[in-house]
N, C-alpha and C positions, 0 to 999 in steps of 0.2 A: 735508361738509368743504369749505371754500373756501380758496383761496390767492390773495392779491393782492400785487403788488409795487409799489414806488414808489421815487423817488429817496431817500426818507427811511426806507426799510425795507420789511419784509414783514409781512403779516398772514395769519393762518390760524385757522380755527375748528375745534376738536376737542372732541367731546362737550359742546357748548354753551358752551365756554370760548374766548374770543378771545385769541389770542397775537399779540403785535406786537413788532417791533424798531424802534427809533428811534435816531438819532444825536443826542445831546444831553446835558444836565446833569440828573442825577437829582434835584437839589435843587429843580428847577423843575417837577417832574411833579405834575399835579393828579390824584392818585389817593388812595384811602383809606389805603394804606400804601406806604412806600418801604422798601427793604431796605438796611441799612447793612452793608457789608463791614467789620466792626469787628475790633479786636484784643480779646484776652480780657479786658483791663483795663476795657473800656467807657469809658475816659476820653478818647477822641479819639485822633487820630493823623494820619497823612498820607493822601493819596489821597482816595477816596470818604468814608472815615471823618472826616477833617478837614473836608472840604467840608460834610458834613451837620451836624457840630457847629457850624461857623462860621455857616452859613446859618440853622440852626434856633435858634441863640441859647442862652442859659444854662439854659433849662428842660430841654433834653435832657440836659445834663451833670448837672444836679441830680437828675433821675430816675435816671440811671445810678449816681450816688453812693448813692442810696437802695438800689438793687439790690445794690450791692457791700457795703453795710453790713448788709443783711438776708439775702436769698436767695442771693447769690453772693459770699461773702467771698473765695473763691479765684479769682474771675473766671468768665467764661462759657466753658465747654468748647468746644473745636473741634467743629464740626458741630451745635451746639445754637443755639437762637434765643430771644430774649426781646423784649418790646415795651415801648416808652415813648411818651410824648407826642412830637409832631412840632414843638413849639415854634412858631416863626414860619414854618415850611415850609408850602406849600399842601396838603400831605398831612395826614391826621388822626393817623397813627401812624408811628413808625419801628420797624421790626423789625430788631434787631441780630443778626447771625449772624457766627460766626467760621469762615472757610474755612481749609482746610489750606494749609501751605506745600508747594509741589510738590517732589517728590523723585525722582531717577532710581533710587534704590536701593529705595524702598518704595512700594507702590501705596496711595495715600491717597484713591483715587477714592470709596470708601464715605463718607469724611468730607465730601467735596465734595457728594455726593448728599444727605447728611444736612443740610447747610447749606441747600440748596434745599427739601427736603421739610419740615424743621422750620419754615422760614419760612412755607411754605404752610399748615401746621397752625396756627401762631400767627395767621396772617391769618384763618383760619376761626374761631378762638376769639374774635377781636374783631369779627367780622362784616364784615370788609373785602371789598367787592365788586370792588375793583381793587387791583393790587399792581404795583410797579415794582422790578425787580432790576437791579443792576449785574452785570458779569462777575466774579462772586466768585472770588477767588484768582488772577485773571489779570493783576493789576497787579504790585505789589512782591512778592507771594508767588510769582511766577514760573510759574504754571500756563500751559502752552502754549495759546494762544488757541483754536485749532481744537478741541482736546480739551475745553477749558473750555466751549465752545459746545455740543459734543456732549452732555456730562454735564448741563448746565443744561437744554437743551431736552428731552432724554429724561426727566429726572427730573420736570420740570414737566408734561409730557404724562402721565406716570404718575400724578402728583398730581391731575390733572384727572379721572382715572377713579376715584381712590380716596378723595379728600378732599372734603368739602362745604366749598368755599372760594370763592375769587374767580372772578368771571365774566370778568375781564380780567387777563391776565398780560402785562406789558410788560417787555421787556429794553431797558434804556437804556445805549447803548454810547458810549464816549468817543472812538473814532477810526473812520475809514472802514474800516480793516482789521478791527477788532473787529465792526463792523456787518456787513461782508461774511461773516465767519465765522458769525455767528449767523443771518444771512439764509439761507446755504446749509443750515444744520442745520434751520431752521424749515421751509424748503421741501421738504426731502427726508426728514425723520424719519418713521419708520413709526409709525402710530397703533396 
């Protein structure tokens, strides 16, 4: 296991998988697959979802429409994941996942874990050696950033043990505070 820190994030290797955090724009990541924090309609939206659809162009929306017309007429369930083309993005694939809206009254942590683990499974299915995640559910869905980081890192570490998937897992964060939360979790998480 190695841990390295920098101004732009932390990296750590666990079970042959390199984990990284970076401050940046997920639409600019040169990886095999980027994860879209989508809504269940798959038709685009705000935040990460809107940015991916805008940067990737009409091919992503066209692929999502086909999914809705065939396999997912009711939309993508929370905690599940599906893959499409990446259109004009530098990635090869977009893995769309729906994270849960945070609730004080109900523990939805299993759904957030599932969004990460299903994304890793789909990445393995399409042969993606590298994947970039946003902080799923930590934007407009209101999940507290420190807990979102804890769930993301722990779930992806577990996935590195259990799933034949990516050799690189990158968390692409949108603010210095989000980066700091993920850096703390990545540096201190138990293997």
